[in-house]
N, C-alpha and C positions, 0 to 999 in steps of 0.2 A: 443555623441547622445544627444539632445535637450530632454530637459523633456515630451515630447511627443510623442519622441518614443521609450522612455525605457517601459520595462515591456508592449509591446506593444503584449507579445503571452496571454496575460490574459484574451483575448477578441477574442482569435483561439476557433472556436468549436472542436470536437473530430476528425472530419473527416479531417480537416487539418492539426492537429497535428500527427494522426496515419496514413493519407494520405490512408484511406479509402473511402467506399461509405457513407452518412448519416445513422445516426442509427434513424431505426425507431420506433416509440412508442412502438411495439410488441417486439420489442428485448430488452426492459426494463423492470427490476424486482424491484417492489417495494418491502420496507424491514420493517420488523416489530416492527425494534427499532436501533438506531444509539447513538454512543455516540462520541463526539470531544475527543481526547485523544493529541492534540498538544498543552497542557498545564498540567502544575503539577494537576490544579483543576478540569479537564476534566477525567482525569486519574483516581483522588481520586474517583469523581462519578462514573465511571465506573464501579471499584473496588470493591465500596461500593453496587453498585445495584445487583436486582436477576438473570439480562442477565448476568455477569459476570461467572455464573457457567453453563452456557451453552456453552460455549467455552472450549473444550478439550487442554490438552497438545499435542502437534503434536508427532507422532512416532519416531521411533529412525533413522528411514532412514533421515529425514531431521536434524537432530543432528549428522549426522555418523560425526566417528574421521577421519580426514583426516590429512595426512602426508606426506610429501616429502623427498625424500633420498637427502643425500648431494653430492654435486657434485664429479661425480669419486667413489659413493660407493654404494654397491647395500645392500638389506637387507638378 
């Protein structure tokens, strides 16, 4: 693909990506704080912040242990 056509999706709106109607201003939520954790420094900044204590560990349901039976065997 020519360079101008590469990564063209970065200009798409959410309505085109999710094939839904336009997102109205009323459906947006303002957040009190935000940390970019896409880098090591960003993660360190978040972990060192006071806000990191606000997020609790998910419950056991999220970390449920799943196992699969081997083919031809029952538990």
